[in-house]
C-alpha positions in Angstrom: 90.2 114.4 -118.6 87.3 113.4 -120.8 88.0 113.4 -124.5 85.2 114.8 -126.6 84.1 113.5 -130.0 85.7 115.7 -132.6 82.7 115.4 -135.0 80.5 117.3 -132.5 82.9 120.2 -131.8 81.4 122.4 -134.5 77.9 122.0 -133.2 78.1 124.8 -130.6 80.1 127.2 -132.8 77.2 129.8 -133.0 76.2 129.5 -129.3 77.3 132.0 -126.7 80.3 130.6 -124.8 78.7 131.5 -121.4 75.5 129.5 -122.4 77.6 126.5 -123.4 79.7 126.7 -120.2 76.5 126.9 -118.1 74.8 123.9 -119.7 74.8 120.7 -117.6 75.6 118.7 -120.8 78.9 118.8 -122.6 78.9 120.4 -126.0 78.4 117.2 -127.9 75.3 116.5 -125.8 73.7 119.8 -126.6 73.1 119.0 -130.3 71.7 122.5 -131.1 74.1 124.9 -132.8 72.3 128.3 -132.8 69.8 130.3 -130.8 67.9 132.1 -133.6 65.3 134.0 -131.7 64.5 135.0 -128.1 61.2 136.7 -127.3 61.0 137.2 -123.6 57.6 138.9 -123.7 56.0 136.0 -125.6 58.0 133.4 -123.6 59.3 132.0 -126.9 62.7 130.7 -128.1 63.8 129.3 -131.4 66.9 127.2 -131.9 68.5 125.4 -134.8 69.6 121.8 -134.8 71.8 120.3 -137.4 70.4 117.1 -138.9 73.3 114.8 -139.8 73.8 111.1 -140.3 76.5 111.1 -137.6 74.3 112.3 -134.8 73.8 110.0 -131.8 71.2 107.2 -132.3 70.8 108.3 -135.9 74.3 107.0 -136.6 73.3 103.6 -135.2 70.4 103.0 -137.6 70.4 100.0 -139.8 69.4 101.8 -142.9 67.3 100.4 -145.7 66.3 102.7 -148.5 62.7 101.5 -148.5 62.0 99.9 -145.1 64.1 102.1 -142.8 65.5 105.2 -144.5 68.1 107.3 -142.6 66.3 109.9 -140.4 66.7 111.9 -137.3 66.1 109.5 -134.4 63.0 110.2 -132.4 64.7 109.6 -129.1 67.3 112.3 -129.9 64.5 114.7 -130.6 63.0 114.1 -127.2 66.5 114.7 -125.7 66.8 118.0 -127.6 63.5 119.2 -126.1 65.3 119.1 -122.8 68.3 121.1 -124.2 65.9 123.7 -125.8 64.0 123.8 -122.5 67.3 124.5 -120.8 68.0 127.3 -123.3 64.5 128.7 -122.7 65.2 128.7 -118.9 68.6 130.4 -119.5 67.5 133.1 -122.0 63.8 133.7 -121.1 63.5 132.8 -117.4 67.1 133.9 -116.4 67.9 130.6 -114.6 71.6 129.8 -114.4 72.9 126.3 -113.7 76.0 128.0 -112.2 73.7 129.6 -109.6 72.2 126.3 -108.5 69.3 125.9 -111.0 68.7 122.5 -112.6 65.8 121.4 -114.6 64.3 118.0 -115.4 61.5 116.9 -117.7 58.5 116.0 -115.6 55.9 114.9 -118.1 55.3 114.5 -121.7 51.6 115.3 -122.2 51.7 114.8 -125.9 54.3 113.9 -128.4 53.6 113.5 -132.1 56.1 112.5 -134.8 54.5 114.0 -138.0 57.2 113.2 -140.6 60.8 111.9 -140.9 63.5 114.5 -140.7 66.2 113.6 -143.2 69.9 114.4 -142.9 71.5 117.4 -144.5 68.9 120.1 -143.7 68.7 121.7 -140.3 65.7 121.3 -138.0 64.2 124.5 -136.5 62.8 124.1 -133.0 60.3 126.6 -131.6 59.7 126.4 -127.9 57.0 128.5 -126.2 56.1 128.4 -122.5 52.3 128.1 -122.2 52.7 128.3 -118.4 55.7 129.6 -116.4 55.2 129.7 -112.6 58.2 131.1 -110.8 59.0 130.8 -107.1 62.2 131.5 -105.2 63.4 127.8 -105.4 61.2 126.3 -108.1 60.0 127.1 -111.6 57.4 125.0 -113.3 57.1 125.4 -117.0 54.8 123.8 -119.6 56.1 124.0 -123.1 54.8 123.7 -126.7 57.5 122.4 -129.0 57.4 122.5 -132.8 60.2 121.0 -134.9 60.2 121.8 -138.6 62.5 121.0 -141.4 61.9 123.4 -144.3 58.1 123.7 -144.5 57.5 120.3 -143.0 56.4 119.8 -139.4 58.4 116.9 -138.0 57.6 116.8 -134.3 55.2 118.6 -131.9 55.1 118.2 -128.2 53.4 119.4 -125.0 55.8 118.9 -122.1 56.3 120.0 -118.5 59.6 120.6 -116.8 60.5 121.5 -113.3 63.5 123.6 -112.4 64.8 123.7 -108.8 67.4 125.8 -107.1 69.8 123.7 -105.2 71.7 125.4 -102.4 74.7 123.7 -101.0 74.1 122.8 -97.3 70.3 122.9 -97.7 68.0 119.9 -98.3 67.2 119.6 -102.0 63.6 120.2 -102.9 61.5 117.2 -103.9 61.2 116.5 -107.6 57.4 116.3 -108.0 55.4 118.4 -110.5 
């Protein structure tokens, strides 16, 4: 049995248990702690992410108050785009990992880090599908991401993901977007 880090157990406290169970990442890898808004008609989802000093990668920073202040690690933000993309697939596109659907990031068209996100104030992540093409075994989505902390824009991204339905006993579809 895998032991989970206790410090991350509270992260998923406001997420639906069925969503957490369906995620291909364990709760400590999900990082987000709340789905704040789902607008299926507008293909939009908003999630909340805690911003704490003990988050992965952030907790490994060699902090200097002037030269390298503690901040939310950029690599972790890119990971969270995948988690929020999964949430979008679950809540907006009705794709379920338990039914064979799995998604992968295919391309980062643009990624911009606008400002440092500092610990102790959550980050709000808006994800809107600008394109969502659905087939019986593949879904291709292009997403606009905006991470804000308070009124401050922290990150914006334009990214593509591909979702495939894997059926046991059938050849897996090729992963090319």
